[in-house]
C-alpha positions in Angstrom: 20.6 87.1 63.9 22.9 84.4 65.0 25.0 82.7 63.1 23.8 79.8 60.4 23.8 76.0 62.1 25.6 74.2 59.7 25.6 70.0 60.3 27.8 67.9 58.4 27.2 64.0 58.6 30.6 61.8 57.9 34.4 62.7 58.9 36.3 61.2 55.8 37.6 63.3 52.4 34.0 64.6 52.0 33.4 65.9 55.5 36.4 67.3 56.4 37.2 69.1 53.3 33.5 70.5 53.6 34.2 71.4 57.1 37.9 73.1 56.3 36.6 75.1 53.4 33.4 76.3 55.2 35.7 77.9 57.7 37.8 79.4 55.1 35.0 81.0 53.8 32.6 81.7 56.6 33.9 82.7 60.4 32.5 81.2 63.5 30.2 84.3 64.0 28.4 83.7 60.4 28.4 79.8 60.7 28.3 77.3 64.0 29.6 73.9 62.0 29.2 70.6 63.5 30.7 67.4 62.3 28.7 64.3 63.3 30.8 60.6 62.5 30.5 57.3 63.9 34.0 56.9 63.6 36.3 59.7 65.9 39.3 58.7 63.0 40.3 59.9 60.2 41.5 57.0 57.8 43.4 57.5 54.6 41.0 55.0 52.7 43.4 55.6 49.0 46.0 53.8 51.3 43.7 50.7 52.3 45.6 48.4 49.7 49.0 49.2 51.1 48.0 48.4 54.7 46.3 45.2 53.3 49.9 44.3 51.9 51.4 44.9 55.4 53.4 48.0 53.8 51.5 50.5 56.2 49.5 50.1 59.5 46.0 51.5 60.4 47.6 54.1 62.9 50.2 55.1 60.2 47.4 56.3 58.0 44.8 57.6 60.4 44.5 60.2 62.8 41.9 61.3 65.4 39.3 64.0 63.8 39.0 65.9 67.0 42.0 68.1 67.2 42.1 69.8 63.5 38.4 70.0 63.5 39.0 71.8 67.3 42.0 73.8 66.1 39.1 75.1 63.1 36.7 75.8 65.4 34.1 73.0 64.6 32.4 70.9 66.7 32.8 67.2 66.4 30.6 64.8 67.7 31.5 61.3 67.8 27.8 59.7 67.4 25.7 57.4 64.5 23.3 58.9 63.0 20.2 56.9 62.7 17.8 59.2 60.9 17.3 62.6 59.3 14.0 64.4 58.6 14.6 67.1 56.5 11.0 68.5 56.9 12.0 69.5 60.4 15.5 69.9 59.5 16.6 67.4 62.6 19.6 65.2 62.7 18.8 62.3 64.7 21.9 60.2 66.1 22.0 57.5 69.0 22.9 60.3 71.2 20.1 62.6 70.6 19.2 65.4 68.1 20.5 68.6 66.3 18.8 71.1 64.3 20.2 72.4 61.2 20.0 75.3 58.9 22.2 73.5 56.2 23.0 70.2 56.0 26.1 67.7 54.0 25.3 64.9 53.7 29.1 63.2 53.4 28.2 60.1 54.7 29.8 57.9 52.5 28.7 54.3 51.3 27.5 51.1 52.6 29.7 47.8 50.9 26.6 45.9 49.5 28.1 42.9 49.9 25.2 40.7 50.0 25.2 41.5 46.2 27.8 37.9 46.5 27.4 34.9 48.2 30.1 34.4 50.3 31.4 38.0 50.3 32.5 38.7 53.8 34.9 39.2 55.4 32.9 38.4 58.7 30.3 36.5 57.4 32.1 34.5 54.6 35.3 33.5 53.3 35.4 36.5 50.8 37.6 39.6 51.9 36.7 43.4 50.4 39.2 46.3 52.5 36.5 48.5 52.0 36.6 49.5 55.4 39.6 49.9 58.4 38.3 46.3 59.8 37.7 44.8 56.8 41.5 45.8 55.9 42.7 44.9 59.0 41.3 41.2 58.5 42.4 41.0 54.9 46.0 41.9 56.1 45.8 39.0 58.2 44.3 36.8 55.4 47.7 37.9 53.1 49.6 36.9 56.3 47.9 33.1 56.2 48.2 33.0 52.1 52.1 34.1 52.9 52.1 30.7 55.2 50.5 28.6 53.0 50.4 29.8 49.2 47.5 28.9 46.9 45.4 30.5 44.1 44.2 33.6 44.2 41.1 35.9 42.8 41.4 39.8 42.9 38.0 41.3 41.3 35.2 43.6 41.5 31.3 42.3 41.6 28.7 43.3 39.4 27.6 47.9 39.8 30.8 47.9 41.6 32.3 51.5 40.6 35.7 51.4 43.2 37.6 49.5 40.0 40.9 51.2 40.7 42.0 49.1 43.9 41.4 45.8 42.1 44.3 46.2 40.1 46.3 47.8 43.2 45.9 44.6 45.2 46.8 42.1 42.0 50.0 44.0 41.4 50.8 44.3 45.4 49.9 41.1 45.8 52.3 40.2 42.6 54.9 42.4 44.0 54.7 40.9 47.4 54.7 37.3 46.7 57.9 37.9 44.2 59.8 39.5 46.9 59.1 36.6 49.1 60.0 33.8 46.0 56.4 32.7 46.5 54.8 33.9 43.2 55.5 30.6 41.7 53.1 29.1 43.8 50.6 31.5 43.6 48.1 31.6 40.6 46.7 35.2 40.7 43.5 36.0 38.6 41.6 39.5 37.8 37.9 39.1 37.4 36.0 42.5 36.6 32.7 43.5 35.2 34.4 46.1 32.8 33.9 45.6 29.7 37.8 46.5 28.9 40.8 46.6 31.1 40.9 50.2 32.5 37.4 51.1 31.7 37.2 52.1 35.1 33.7 53.5 35.2 34.4 56.2 32.8 34.8 55.0 30.0 38.4 54.3 29.5 40.9 56.8 29.3 44.0 57.4 26.7 46.5 54.5 26.2 45.5 53.3 30.0 43.8 50.2 28.5 47.3 49.1 26.2 49.1 50.0 29.8 47.0 47.5 31.8 47.0 44.9 29.2 50.7 45.1 29.1 51.1 45.1 32.8 49.4 42.1 33.4 50.4 40.1 30.7 54.3 40.8 31.8 53.5 39.8 35.3 51.7 36.0 34.4 48.5 37.7 36.1 45.7 36.1 34.3 42.6 38.3 33.6 38.7 38.2 32.3 36.5 41.3 31.6 32.4 41.3 31.9 33.2 38.9 34.3 29.7 38.5 36.5 30.9 37.2 40.1 27.9 35.4 42.1 29.3 33.4 44.5 32.7 32.9 46.7 33.5 29.6 48.3 36.5 28.8 50.5 38.1 27.0 47.5 37.1 29.2 44.4 35.1 32.3 42.7 32.0 31.6 40.5 31.0 33.6 37.9 27.8 33.9 36.1 29.8 33.2 32.4 32.2 30.2 33.1 33.8 27.7 35.3 34.6 28.8 38.8 38.1 30.1 39.3 39.9 28.2 42.5 41.2 30.7 45.0 41.9 30.3 48.8 42.4 34.0 49.1 39.2 35.6 47.3 39.5 39.7 47.7 36.5 41.1 45.9 35.2 45.2 45.7 31.3 45.0 46.0 28.8 47.5 44.6 28.1 50.3 46.8 25.2 51.5 48.3 23.8 54.4 50.5 23.9 54.2 54.3 21.0 53.1 56.4 20.6 56.3 58.0 20.4 58.0 54.5 18.5 55.4 52.4 15.6 55.0 55.1 15.1 58.9 55.4 11.9 60.0 54.0 12.4 62.1 50.8 16.5 62.0 51.2 17.6 59.5 48.9 17.1 57.6 45.7 16.0 53.5 46.0 19.7 52.8 46.2 20.4 55.1 49.1 22.5 57.9 47.1 21.2 61.5 47.3 20.2 63.2 44.3 21.4 66.8 43.4 21.8 69.3 41.4 25.5 70.2 40.0 26.0 72.8 43.3 25.4 69.4 45.2 22.6 70.9 46.3 19.4 68.4 47.3 17.5 68.5 44.1 13.8 69.1 46.6 15.0 69.5 50.3 15.8 72.5 51.3 19.3 73.4 52.8 20.4 70.0 52.1 24.2 69.3 50.4 25.7 65.9 49.4 29.3 65.5 48.5 31.1 62.3 48.0 29.8 58.7 47.8 26.9 59.4 49.0 25.9 61.5 45.4 23.9 59.8 43.1 25.4 59.9 39.6 24.4 58.0 37.0 26.8 55.3 34.9 28.6 57.1 31.7 27.6 54.3 29.7 25.8 50.7 29.6 27.5 47.8 29.6 27.1 43.8 29.3 28.2 43.6 33.5 27.0 46.8 34.9 30.0 49.2 36.3 28.8 52.3 38.3 30.3 55.7 37.9 33.7 55.9 40.2 33.5 58.0 42.9 37.6 58.5 43.8 38.8 61.0 47.2 39.9 63.3 44.4 36.5 64.0 43.2 35.3 64.0 46.6 37.1 67.1 47.3 36.1 69.0 44.3 32.3 68.1 45.4 32.9 69.2 48.6 34.8 72.5 47.5 32.0 73.4 44.9 29.4 73.1 47.7 31.0 75.2 50.4 31.7 77.8 48.0 27.7 77.6 46.9 26.4 77.7 50.3 28.7 80.6 51.4 27.4 82.4 48.5 23.7 81.7 48.9 24.3 83.4 52.5 25.5 86.5 50.5 22.5 86.4 48.1 24.2 85.0 45.2 25.1 81.6 43.5 28.8 80.6 43.3 30.4 78.6 40.4 30.2 75.2 39.1 32.2 72.7 37.2 32.9 69.1 35.7 34.5 66.5 37.6 38.0 66.0 36.6 40.3 62.6 37.8 43.7 62.4 39.0 44.8 59.3 40.4 48.2 57.7 40.6 47.8 54.1 40.5 50.2 51.5 42.6 51.3 48.7 40.2 53.7 47.4 43.2 57.4 48.4 41.5 56.3 51.9 39.6 52.7 53.4 39.5 50.7 54.7 36.7 49.6 58.7 36.7 45.9 59.1 34.9 44.6 62.0 34.5 40.9 63.0 32.9 39.1 66.3 32.3 36.0 66.0 32.6 35.4 62.5 33.9 32.5 61.8 31.3 34.0 61.6 27.8 33.7 63.0 25.2 36.4 65.1 26.9 37.7 68.4 26.7 41.5 67.7 26.6 43.4 63.9 25.8 43.8 62.0 28.9 47.7 61.8 30.1 48.4 58.2 31.0 52.0 58.0 31.6 54.3 55.1 34.5 57.1 54.7 36.1 58.8 54.7 39.4 58.9 58.1 40.2 55.1 58.0 40.1 55.5 55.4 42.9 57.8 58.1 44.9 54.8 60.5 43.9 52.2 58.6 45.3 54.0 57.6 48.7 55.2 61.7 49.3 51.7 62.8 48.4 50.1 60.3 51.0 52.7 61.7 53.5 51.6 65.5 52.5 48.1 65.2 52.8 48.3 63.3 56.3 50.5 65.9 57.6 48.5 68.9 56.3 44.9 67.6 57.1 46.1 66.6 60.7 46.8 70.8 61.0 43.5 71.5 59.8 44.6 72.3 56.0 44.4 70.6 52.6 47.3 70.1 50.1 47.6 72.5 47.8 48.2 70.7 44.9 46.8 70.6 41.5 47.6 67.3 40.6 45.1 65.7 42.6 45.4 62.0 43.3 
């Protein structure tokens, strides 16, 4: 019997981690691994806010996927997936077909910008840092803001699950404007669907609420919770429950949906395009199919007045990928691997310092009291982790740390 055919769809944290972990468990004689991705570059997505603020270039946080994958004897195909037939076990792309014995869906998300009228950036005045092209466009918009100061709104739309960058962008913009001596000309408002600051889709954690409230207030950053953003115009952001907020540069995180090829594949995804899985990240019906990362269907931790979805971070994506890879390898040996509840550990950039947050598990009630700490040292740690991750990943390795990010 020849090696099993494993197809991984997606080249970001989920796909790359799965490829590295599978090759660690299974040599080339046991598994023929192919990674399909429409983008031939890996981008360190947590640094997108730094790119937007001009602190990094896109090139500094990216590298070609083909080189480290080749070193791991993983075939890379720069192709766009157009459909998946789980009955025939075939992945269709713009370049042909790939048959598989096992499939790992790590496609990430589609930004549902249509949920907020005017949320561009390419077909409306709103901005969003949810992809490399959008982040580059946002950096240009912030450059224009520095030349012609005016009010700014930073926020998240109803149903968003990526709330952390909202805080990072607000703090980062405040810090940038203060360094340029322009802060007094730029009122900044933060609008969030969260019922309270620091909810972040996981019900809050320890004293993060109080930390964020104090940090926003000392920086003169106006904020409103349970805000349902409905429309973005050239000079304002409209919400369902209050008067429009003036804004000449509106940065809004959209809700996420499953990518079109996954959403349109029969029997693969739920109505929102996300893949239902068990606690080993195996598809609940389709044989041999796994899903990791943002592509996974995860219910919210609680019901809120304005919807806030379950958070999906790079750290959690890596956990899912490791569990899925271990389970796939174990199945080939006729056994089942262990699983674990998702935890979250991240460092939130606050401009002149950073906050460290650790929760275990993500969903309350929790086994451990959440860890919340802030200071300049955490900002240094965040920058060091970025460099370490990129250095290791470029060489086909993952950072061996328990700190998370």
